[in-house]
C-alpha positions in Angstrom: -51.6 -48.5 56.6 -48.9 -46.8 58.5 -46.2 -48.8 56.7 -47.7 -47.7 53.3 -47.6 -44.1 54.4 -44.0 -44.5 55.5 -43.1 -46.1 52.1 -44.7 -43.3 50.2 -42.9 -40.7 52.3 -39.6 -42.4 51.7 -40.2 -42.4 47.9 -41.1 -38.8 48.0 -37.9 -37.9 49.9 -35.9 -40.1 47.5 -37.4 -38.4 44.5 -36.8 -35.0 46.0 -33.2 -35.9 46.6 -32.5 -37.3 43.1 -34.0 -34.4 41.3 -31.4 -31.9 42.5 -28.6 -34.4 41.6 -29.9 -34.7 38.1 -30.3 -30.9 37.8 -26.7 -30.3 39.0 -25.4 -32.9 36.5 -27.2 -31.1 33.6 -25.7 -27.8 34.7 -22.2 -29.3 34.7 -22.8 -30.9 31.3 -24.1 -27.7 29.8 -21.2 -25.7 31.3 -18.6 -28.1 29.8 -20.4 -28.2 26.5 -20.6 -24.4 26.1 -17.0 -24.0 27.4 -15.8 -26.4 24.7 -18.0 -24.7 22.0 -16.5 -21.3 23.1 -12.9 -22.6 22.9 -13.6 -24.1 19.5 -15.2 -20.8 18.2 -12.2 -18.8 19.5 -9.8 -21.2 17.7 -11.7 -20.9 14.5 -11.8 -17.1 14.7 -8.1 -17.1 15.5 -7.4 -19.2 12.4 -9.5 -17.0 10.2 -7.8 -13.8 11.5 -4.4 -15.3 11.1 -5.2 -16.3 7.5 -6.4 -12.8 6.8 -3.2 -11.3 8.3 -1.0 -13.7 6.3 -2.9 -12.9 3.1 -2.4 -9.2 3.7 1.3 -9.7 4.3 1.6 -11.8 1.1 -0.2 -9.1 -0.9 1.9 -6.4 0.6 5.1 -8.2 -0.2 4.0 -8.7 -3.8 3.2 -5.0 -4.2 6.5 -4.0 -2.7 8.3 -6.3 -5.1 6.5 -4.7 -8.1 7.3 -1.2 -6.7 11.0 -1.8 -6.6 11.2 -3.8 -9.8 9.4 -1.3 -12.1 12.0 0.8 -14.0 11.9 3.4 -16.8 13.4 2.4 -20.1 15.5 4.0 -22.8 12.4 4.0 -25.0 10.5 6.0 -22.3 13.4 8.6 -22.3 13.6 8.8 -26.0 9.9 9.2 -26.5 9.4 6.1 -28.6 5.8 5.7 -27.5 4.6 9.1 -26.3 0.9 9.3 -25.4 -1.7 11.7 -26.9 -2.5 14.7 -24.8 -5.2 13.7 -22.3 -6.6 17.2 -22.1 -9.1 17.9 -19.4 -9.7 14.2 -19.1 -6.3 13.9 -17.4 -7.4 16.0 -14.5 -10.7 14.4 -13.7 -9.2 11.9 -11.3 -6.2 11.8 -9.0 -4.4 9.1 -10.9 -5.1 10.8 -14.3 -4.5 8.9 -17.6 -1.7 6.6 -18.6 -2.7 5.7 -22.1 0.7 4.2 -23.1 0.9 2.2 -19.9 4.5 3.0 -19.0 3.7 3.9 -15.3 3.9 7.6 -15.9 1.0 10.0 -15.9 0.5 11.2 -19.5 0.2 14.9 -18.8 3.4 14.8 -16.7 5.3 12.8 -19.3 4.4 15.2 -22.1 5.2 18.2 -19.9 8.7 16.8 -19.3 9.3 16.3 -23.0 8.0 19.8 -23.8 10.2 21.5 -21.1 13.4 19.5 -21.7 13.4 18.3 -25.4 17.2 18.4 -25.7 18.4 16.6 -22.6 17.9 12.9 -22.3 19.6 12.8 -18.9 17.2 15.3 -17.5 14.2 13.5 -18.9 15.4 10.2 -17.5 15.7 11.6 -14.0 12.4 13.5 -14.1 10.5 10.5 -15.6 11.9 8.2 -12.9 10.8 10.7 -10.3 7.4 11.1 -11.9 6.9 7.3 -12.1 7.6 7.0 -8.4 4.9 9.5 -7.5 2.5 7.9 -10.0 2.9 4.5 -8.2 1.2 5.9 -5.1 -2.1 6.3 -7.0 -1.9 2.9 -8.6 -2.0 0.6 -5.5 -5.0 -1.7 -4.9 -4.5 -0.8 -1.2 -2.2 1.5 0.5 -0.8 0.7 4.0 2.2 2.1 5.9 4.7 -0.4 4.5 3.6 0.2 0.8 3.6 4.0 1.3 7.1 3.9 2.9 8.5 1.8 0.0 7.1 4.2 -2.6 8.6 7.1 -0.6 11.9 5.4 -0.8 11.5 5.3 -4.6 10.6 8.9 -4.7 13.7 9.7 -2.6 15.8 7.7 -5.1 14.2 9.6 -8.0 15.2 12.9 -6.2 18.8 11.6 -5.9 18.8 10.8 -9.6 17.7 14.4 -10.4 20.8 15.5 -8.7 22.9 13.0 -10.6 21.6 14.3 -13.9 22.8 17.8 -13.1 26.4 16.9 -12.2 28.7 19.2 -10.4 28.9 23.0 -10.7 28.4 26.2 -8.8 24.8 26.4 -9.9 24.0 22.8 -8.8 21.4 23.8 -6.1 19.8 26.4 -8.3 19.3 23.8 -11.0 18.2 21.2 -8.6 15.5 23.5 -7.1 14.4 24.5 -10.6 13.9 20.8 -11.6 12.1 19.7 -8.4 9.9 22.8 -8.3 8.9 22.1 -11.9 8.0 18.5 -11.1 6.1 19.4 -7.9 3.9 22.0 -9.7 3.4 19.6 -12.7 2.5 16.5 -10.6 0.4 18.2 -8.0 -1.6 20.4 -10.3 -5.1 20.0 -8.7 -6.4 20.4 -5.1 -7.3 16.7 -5.0 -3.8 15.6 -5.9 -2.3 17.9 -3.3 -4.6 16.5 -0.6 -3.9 12.9 -1.8 -0.2 13.6 -1.4 -0.6 15.0 2.1 -2.6 11.9 3.1 -0.1 9.6 1.4 2.9 11.0 3.3 1.1 10.7 6.6 1.3 6.9 6.1 5.1 7.0 5.5 7.2 5.8 8.3 11.0 6.3 8.9 13.2 4.5 6.4 16.7 4.2 5.1 17.3 5.3 1.5 17.7 2.7 -1.3 21.1 2.2 -2.9 22.0 5.3 -5.0 21.5 3.7 -8.4 19.3 5.2 -11.1 17.2 3.3 -13.4 19.4 4.1 -16.4 23.1 4.7 -16.9 23.4 8.4 -17.6 26.7 8.0 -19.3 24.9 6.3 -22.2 22.5 9.2 -22.7 23.1 12.4 -24.5 23.2 15.5 -22.3 
């Protein structure tokens, strides 16, 4: 009887010793399992975030390419396809109306032709300048890089306004007259003024583009 009691006690002790061993093993297994799951999840998230980043870079690069490749044409300057007057409809949104789809807001385009009907050079410079500003409102998304590249086009358009004037004692007077006319025509609503302020906050420092206008002014009538 004593031997039987000793046997039972030994089994109880053995069982009590094996249980903690199995529990510790499970803990180690669970730790390793969740550690591997966490690492795998982090890798998947990293791949997804990297893919999103690369997609944004690719989309930005494509938009920048379009920004710098879009030019005004002789037909634009000569009014071969002038749009109808958009009227009040043209001021209902920031981007306005571009019925003839030449990348220039219709009310601005018509104002340029009305103000400078006899100078193709002036119209060419102002239309280029207007097109650059219009591009800011046409982007599917607007980040710092895109805003900066559009600003470079605006700066190039400003240079071309100066080129259209030529030399003379009244150069600065003429330049200010043209740029003031464009600023008041383009930013003719409070929403457009606010949009412009927000836009230029996104612009970073940059170097100017090569000083080359969309059209050769020597081929245009004064």
